[in-house]
N, C-alpha and C positions, 0 to 999 in steps of 0.2 A: 730226061726221058719220062714219059707218062706211063703210069701203070694201067694196063688194059683190063685187069681183072681176070677172073677164071674163064669166062665164056666168050671173051672177045671184047671188041671195042664198045665203049659207050654204055648204054642201058640195055643192051641185048640180053643180059643175064636175067632181067626182070621178066622177059617174055618166054624164057625157056621153060618148057613143061606146062605151059598154060595155054588154053584155047583162047585165042584172041577174037574179038568181034562178036562174041555171044554175050549179049546183055539183055536185061529186061527194062523196058521203060516203066516209069512209075504207074502209068495208067494200066498197062498190061499186068504189072505185079498186083495191083489192086483188084483187077478182075479175076486173076488167078487165085488170090486169097479168098475172095468171096465165093468162088466156085468150090474151093477146097473146104471152106466152112460149111457150105450147103451139103456137100457130099458127106462130110463128117456127121452132120445132123441127120441125114437120111440113114447113114450107117447105124447111128445110135437108136433111131426109131425101129429099124428092122431087128436090131439086137434085142431091144427091150420086148418087142412083140414075139420074139423067137421065130422070126420069119425064115424064109428059105436061105440056105447057105450061099447059094450063088449070088444073091443080092448083098449079103454081107461082104463077100469077096469083091464084088463090083464096086460098091460104095467105099469100102475100105482102101482098095488099091487106088482108086481115083483121088481120094483125100490124101493118102500118103504121097502119091506122085506129085500132086500139086504143092504140098508142103516141102517136099525134097527139092523140087525145082526152085521154089522161093528161097530155100536155105542155101543152095549151092551155086545158083546163077547170079552173078553180080548185077546190081542196078546201074543203069546209065543215068547219072545225075548231071550230065553236062547239057544244060538247057538249051 
């Protein structure tokens, strides 16, 4: 008798609790990284110039969102 594991037959346990089908292509990840870097650069320029707070929030949130997406969405490296 074959042991089916905790969540059922085969490799289904690997997909449990994970969003499938959401990946970044290397090209999209590169573009997102460049945009996040540019937003971070704009954030730093506004911060050093003691500019308006709304611009700090805008550039900071955009930079952080881009880096979080890069950090938590897997790359699709199946060519």
